[in-house]
N, C-alpha and C positions, 0 to 999 in steps of 0.2 A: 247618654250617660256622660257626665262631666266629671274628670278626675285630674287633679294637678293643673287646673285652668286649661285643660284641654278637652275638646270634644272626642269622646272615645267611640261613641255609637249613637244611633238615632232610631227611634221607633215611630212610625206614623200609625197612630191609633185610628184615625178616620180621615178619609180623603175622598169626597165626592168628586171624581175626577172627570167623568165623562171621557173626553179624548186627551185628557191631560195625564194619563197614567205614566207616560215617559218621564215626566217631570220628577217622579220619585227618585230617579237616578241621580238627581243633583245632591242627594245627601251623602253619596260617596265621595263627591268632589269637595263638598263642604268639609268632610272629615279630614280628607287629604290636605286641603289648603288652610284649614282652621279659620275659615272666614265665610261669612254669608255672601261675599262678593265673588260669586261664581257665574259663569255663563249659563243663561237659562236655555232650556231645550227649546228649539225651534218648533213651533206648532203647539207648545204647551207653556206658552210665556205666563199666562195668568196663573196656572197651576204652580209653575216654578216659582213665581213671586210670593204666592200665598204660602207655600211650604217653607221658603226661606225666611219669610217674615215670622211665621209661627216659631221656627227654631230661634231666631233672633230674640223674640219676645220671652221664649222660655229659658234663654241663657243670660239674660240681662236682669 
């Protein structure tokens, strides 16, 4: 959810993650920093990038 030009919350509707489940934790960092420029989770790099790109696309 975006309110007042700030990301307040995120909801991952579907993520076929395999071993990338840890990448879902990036959303907390994204909300805290208000930026998709966050450090990706080691071992879940592809999933991290996919989730962040989806959020970026949804908010622009």
